[in-house]
Wavefront OBJ file of the C-alpha trace (Angstrom):
o trace
v -0.157 -0.013 -0.005
v 1.196 3.545 -0.835
v -0.060 6.738 -0.076
v 1.039 9.926 -2.055
v -0.252 13.861 -1.381
v 1.543 14.190 2.174
v 4.630 16.340 3.199
v 7.091 14.238 4.800
v 7.001 16.479 7.539
v 3.320 16.551 8.535
v 2.908 12.484 7.402
v 2.147 11.837 11.221
v -0.817 15.167 11.838
v -3.345 12.908 9.963
v -2.298 9.327 11.396
v -3.493 8.722 14.893
v -4.931 5.950 16.961
v -8.438 6.699 18.332
v -9.635 5.235 20.802
v -11.920 1.770 20.143
v -16.003 2.719 20.660
v -17.633 0.100 19.954
v -19.618 -2.755 21.710
v -17.832 -5.973 23.013
v -20.911 -7.827 20.517
v -19.968 -5.905 17.755
v -16.199 -5.992 18.449
v -16.485 -9.530 18.323
v -18.232 -10.204 15.031
v -15.967 -7.736 13.657
v -13.627 -10.330 14.516
v -15.256 -13.500 13.818
v -16.350 -12.104 9.690
v -12.853 -11.303 9.385
v -11.937 -14.923 10.591
v -14.095 -16.487 7.888
v -12.964 -14.176 5.102
v -9.561 -15.022 5.845
v -11.033 -19.393 6.178
v -12.644 -19.133 2.971
v -9.734 -17.328 1.048
v -7.674 -20.487 2.211
v -10.171 -22.947 1.729
v -11.245 -22.240 -1.619
v -7.805 -21.772 -2.935
v -6.850 -24.851 -1.688
v -9.184 -27.027 -2.791
v -8.100 -25.536 -6.534
v -4.219 -26.204 -5.509
v -4.865 -29.798 -4.262
v -7.255 -30.806 -7.437
v -5.090 -29.252 -10.189
v -1.547 -30.896 -8.724
v -3.780 -34.419 -7.187
v -5.780 -35.132 -10.445
v -4.014 -36.043 -13.732
v -6.609 -34.590 -16.040
v -5.949 -31.250 -14.484
v -2.108 -30.992 -15.925
v -2.695 -28.555 -18.618
v -1.289 -25.651 -19.818
v -4.997 -23.676 -18.576
v -4.890 -25.037 -15.383
v -0.754 -24.056 -14.965
v -1.938 -20.811 -14.546
v -4.662 -21.021 -12.341
v -2.477 -23.255 -9.924
v -0.197 -20.403 -9.683
v -3.410 -17.758 -8.961
v -4.551 -19.977 -6.642
v -1.087 -19.942 -5.346
v -0.685 -16.322 -5.380
v -4.559 -15.213 -3.408
v -3.964 -18.141 -0.932
v -0.386 -16.578 0.315
v -2.426 -13.242 0.075
v -4.425 -14.896 2.516
v -2.144 -16.368 4.913
v 0.187 -13.786 5.141
v -1.746 -10.105 4.325
v -5.109 -10.174 4.922
v -5.475 -10.656 8.657
v -3.565 -8.868 10.057
v -4.455 -5.558 8.422
v -8.152 -6.959 9.140
v -6.971 -6.397 12.524
v -5.653 -3.076 12.027
v -8.367 -1.979 10.162
v -10.885 -3.569 13.115
v -8.292 -1.952 16.204
v -7.841 1.177 14.134
v -3.914 0.973 14.915
v -0.849 -0.583 13.996
v -0.575 -2.873 17.233
v 2.334 -4.291 15.291
v 6.463 -4.255 14.915
v 7.941 -1.139 12.648
v 9.735 -4.412 10.726
v 6.723 -6.572 10.318
v 5.001 -3.176 8.569
v 7.533 -2.953 6.349
v 7.452 -7.168 4.996
v 3.572 -7.092 5.243
v 3.956 -3.811 2.272
v 6.305 -5.413 0.511
v 4.798 -8.848 0.248
v 1.391 -7.480 -0.112
v 2.707 -5.164 -3.402
v 4.436 -8.461 -4.812
v 1.542 -10.962 -3.998
v -0.811 -8.423 -5.321
v 1.222 -7.616 -8.830
v 1.075 -11.244 -8.828
v -1.753 -12.391 -8.938
v -3.358 -9.291 -11.474
v -0.823 -10.599 -14.401
v -1.945 -14.399 -13.085
v -5.822 -12.827 -14.637
v -3.546 -10.919 -17.381
v -1.924 -14.445 -18.270
v -5.507 -16.564 -18.593
v -6.981 -13.930 -20.722
v -4.512 -14.321 -23.305
v -4.069 -18.235 -22.758
v -7.861 -17.836 -23.581
v -7.723 -16.244 -26.540
v -4.793 -18.236 -27.993
v -6.505 -21.122 -27.095
v -9.919 -19.666 -29.177
v -8.359 -17.173 -32.096
v -5.753 -20.147 -33.044
v -6.493 -24.100 -31.237
v -4.245 -25.812 -34.097
v -1.143 -23.626 -32.544
v -2.045 -23.628 -29.804
v -2.585 -27.632 -29.221
v 0.684 -27.952 -30.917
v 3.489 -25.422 -29.884
v 1.713 -24.449 -26.028
v 2.822 -27.322 -23.715
v 2.597 -27.394 -19.865
v 6.474 -27.237 -19.921
v 6.179 -24.209 -21.432
v 3.059 -22.611 -19.437
v 5.436 -23.690 -16.325
v 8.180 -21.467 -17.587
v 5.580 -18.903 -18.629
v 4.303 -19.068 -14.703
v 7.723 -18.750 -13.573
v 9.026 -15.940 -15.487
v 5.778 -13.974 -14.306
v 6.894 -13.960 -10.271
v 9.814 -13.677 -11.274
v 9.642 -9.888 -13.068
v 6.983 -9.611 -10.470
v 9.670 -9.812 -7.649
v 12.326 -7.558 -9.809
v 9.687 -4.642 -10.391
v 8.743 -4.774 -6.711
v 12.308 -5.167 -5.922
v 13.380 -2.066 -8.091
v 10.581 0.253 -7.800
v 11.190 0.017 -3.338
v 15.045 0.429 -4.795
v 13.910 4.429 -6.709
v 11.580 4.981 -4.461
v 13.968 5.165 -1.499
v 11.627 2.656 0.257
v 14.842 0.192 1.756
v 16.774 3.270 2.989
v 13.891 5.651 4.213
v 10.779 3.181 5.074
v 8.580 5.816 6.882
v 6.278 4.594 9.409
v 4.195 6.492 11.947
v 2.802 5.327 15.055
v -0.078 3.565 15.240
v 0.215 2.702 11.416
v 1.778 1.220 8.409
v 1.745 2.701 5.025
v 4.825 2.957 2.369
v 5.063 5.938 1.022
v 5.571 5.998 -3.154
v 6.925 9.955 -4.611
v 4.579 11.027 -8.211
v 6.811 9.143 -10.142
v 6.582 5.882 -8.957
v 2.830 6.253 -8.337
v 2.075 6.746 -12.373
v 4.523 3.754 -12.869
v 2.117 1.648 -9.835
v -0.886 2.663 -11.754
v 0.436 1.957 -15.285
v 1.912 -1.712 -14.574
v -0.172 -2.536 -11.868
v -3.589 -1.099 -13.558
v -4.065 0.006 -16.563
v -2.080 -2.607 -18.775
v -3.029 -5.230 -17.115
v -6.771 -3.800 -17.482
v -6.164 -3.160 -20.800
v -5.562 -6.775 -21.825
v -7.974 -8.324 -20.059
v -11.181 -6.612 -21.595
v -9.522 -6.602 -25.161
v -8.781 -9.923 -24.740
v -11.701 -11.163 -23.046
v -14.150 -9.065 -25.780
v -12.006 -10.901 -28.441
v -12.867 -14.541 -27.164
v -16.392 -13.419 -26.688
v -16.716 -12.553 -30.393
v -14.464 -15.195 -31.166
v -16.955 -17.584 -29.698
v -19.882 -15.846 -30.277
v -18.791 -16.330 -34.554
v -17.791 -19.942 -33.677
v -22.098 -20.514 -32.372
v -23.301 -18.453 -35.523
v -21.361 -20.934 -37.602
v -22.616 -23.871 -36.194
v -26.404 -23.174 -35.837
v -25.832 -21.908 -39.491
v -24.315 -25.501 -40.245
v -27.202 -27.468 -38.173
v -30.026 -25.063 -40.492
v -28.836 -25.917 -43.527
v -28.290 -30.024 -42.427
v -30.763 -30.921 -39.520
v -34.717 -30.883 -40.163
v -34.944 -29.492 -36.137
v -32.198 -27.780 -34.802
v -34.940 -26.085 -32.325
v -32.454 -27.644 -29.266
v -29.272 -26.536 -30.602
v -30.151 -23.424 -31.897
v -31.288 -23.233 -27.876
v -27.877 -24.485 -27.071
v -25.682 -22.582 -29.305
v -27.520 -19.148 -27.693
v -27.389 -20.451 -24.014
v -23.925 -21.018 -24.303
v -23.832 -17.028 -26.020
v -25.211 -15.458 -22.925
v -23.671 -17.710 -20.629
v -19.709 -16.074 -22.408
v -21.160 -13.077 -22.012
v -21.936 -13.175 -18.806
v -18.610 -15.250 -17.398
v -17.007 -11.892 -19.335
v -18.841 -9.268 -17.336
v -18.089 -11.197 -14.438
v -14.640 -10.926 -14.846
v -14.557 -7.473 -15.937
v -16.499 -5.974 -13.167
v -15.085 -7.893 -9.958
v -11.644 -6.632 -11.470
v -13.151 -3.306 -11.875
v -14.436 -3.718 -8.473
v -11.917 -4.528 -6.555
v -8.651 -2.613 -7.830
v -10.272 0.577 -9.065
v -10.641 2.228 -5.980
v -7.385 1.859 -4.632
v -5.742 3.417 -7.241
v -8.127 6.034 -7.937
v -7.807 6.739 -3.976
v -3.711 6.753 -4.948
v -3.976 8.786 -8.060
v -5.935 11.963 -6.600
v -3.834 11.612 -3.515
v -1.257 13.627 -5.226
v -4.441 16.761 -5.983
v -6.276 15.674 -2.578
v -5.535 14.407 1.274
v -7.579 11.109 1.933
v -7.841 10.049 5.338
v -5.420 6.338 6.162
v -9.271 4.878 7.115
v -10.319 5.384 3.437
v -7.164 3.713 2.204
v -7.814 1.069 5.014
v -10.897 -0.198 2.753
v -10.303 -0.164 -0.781
v -6.824 -2.342 0.462
v -8.858 -4.813 2.191
v -11.344 -4.364 -1.375
v -8.031 -5.731 -3.267
v -8.086 -8.610 -1.047
v -10.757 -9.521 -1.703
v -10.533 -10.316 -4.701
v -8.660 -13.038 -3.523
v -11.274 -14.468 -1.874
v -13.558 -14.043 -5.357
v -10.694 -15.068 -7.286
v -11.617 -19.214 -6.950
v -15.391 -19.043 -7.285
v -14.924 -17.300 -10.535
v -12.183 -19.239 -12.052
v -13.261 -22.666 -10.553
v -16.058 -22.569 -9.588
v -17.960 -21.891 -12.865
v -16.247 -25.347 -13.853
v -18.188 -28.685 -13.282
v -14.664 -30.424 -12.748
v -13.830 -27.808 -9.599
v -17.435 -29.491 -8.434
v -16.599 -32.428 -8.738
v -13.196 -32.337 -7.301
v -13.836 -30.677 -4.625
v -16.547 -33.649 -3.103
v -13.639 -35.952 -3.929
v -11.670 -33.896 -1.144
v -13.960 -33.075 0.475
v -15.187 -37.163 1.544
v -11.529 -38.078 1.732
v -11.765 -40.564 -1.123
v -8.569 -38.613 -2.793
v -6.248 -40.847 -0.083
v -7.746 -44.149 -2.536
v -5.106 -46.178 -4.945
v -5.224 -44.338 -8.042
v -7.724 -41.725 -7.391
v -5.272 -39.139 -9.243
v -6.407 -41.032 -12.350
v -10.571 -40.497 -11.825
v -12.070 -39.163 -14.177
v -13.380 -35.791 -13.018
v -13.839 -34.101 -16.489
v -17.182 -36.149 -18.178
l 1 2 3 4 5 6 7 8 9 10 11 12 13 14 15 16 17 18 19 20 21 22 23 24 25 26 27 28 29 30 31 32 33 34 35 36 37 38 39 40 41 42 43 44 45 46 47 48 49 50 51 52 53 54 55 56 57 58 59 60 61 62 63 64 65 66 67 68 69 70 71 72 73 74 75 76 77 78 79 80 81 82 83 84 85 86 87 88 89 90 91 92 93 94 95 96 97 98 99 100 101 102 103 104 105 106 107 108 109 110 111 112 113 114 115 116 117 118 119 120 121 122 123 124 125 126 127 128 129 130 131 132 133 134 135 136 137 138 139 140 141 142 143 144 145 146 147 148 149 150 151 152 153 154 155 156 157 158 159 160 161 162 163 164 165 166 167 168 169 170 171 172 173 174 175 176 177 178 179 180 181 182 183 184 185 186 187 188 189 190 191 192 193 194 195 196 197 198 199 200 201 202 203 204 205 206 207 208 209 210 211 212 213 214 215 216 217 218 219 220 221 222 223 224 225 226 227 228 229 230 231 232 233 234 235 236 237 238 239 240 241 242 243 244 245 246 247 248 249 250 251 252 253 254 255 256 257 258 259 260 261 262 263 264 265 266 267 268 269 270 271 272 273 274 275 276 277 278 279 280 281 282 283 284 285 286 287 288 289 290 291 292 293 294 295 296 297 298 299 300 301 302 303 304 305 306 307 308 309 310 311 312 313 314 315 316 317 318 319 320 321 322 323 324 325 326 327 328 329 330
């Protein structure tokens, strides 16, 4: 998380630990809800990780990126979400300064990895639909693993470079009771382009092209059926249903990405113009982390194989002999 628009000398004037004035029942409820969100994030992404790693049928290039996304979101839930939620509930940073720096760097890194994993899924789906022969013959699981490793390494290099040129390694500034990573104006603009505008453009453009191609394919199949089959009402209805489903998934993907990430980058950009309270940044930061909670439902729960895998995992059937060879795609 970063803040801009504050002078170094007056930053701490805006930060303090207010007295908590909520009832004990509300206080407990906030912690229960926070724990539930963290557990939901961990369990949802863990189910995806176990499914893709265990079942042989799921060892595909596309699922390699889904696995990478689940790992990054799982790590966000394991190491980032809980301390940030505690910080928000307590209205004060109650941990050590060193842990604050580690948390901000970890959040910065995993957030970028998660965002670019989503962009990679868009690229993968576009290549698979626009040129299926090229995709089948060229894109292998091993090559996709290399792409995923490069994504993690490049995101790590980007975070190190931004922190170095921003001076955060040498002059990490923290106010009493608060935990913020301050970016200068240049680094804020660079981060806005790299972490939001560019991946968002990739996602919107490629998913739009995917929808257009899928609609053309459905139209071609419907026209073919109309010429060759005397009664194609059922097939036509199925094609139109597939088109509506593709549009619905596209809308959900883009909408969730916008809802979770747009407020943070808007407030970051406006921080150069107006004064924004730290409490507001805490809330928009939590929205980014909620994207890691929602991702398993968007990228996995829409697939029937995930429901089958979840049933096999919950019923402990994966511990049976040759369970990895179970057909989960039919």
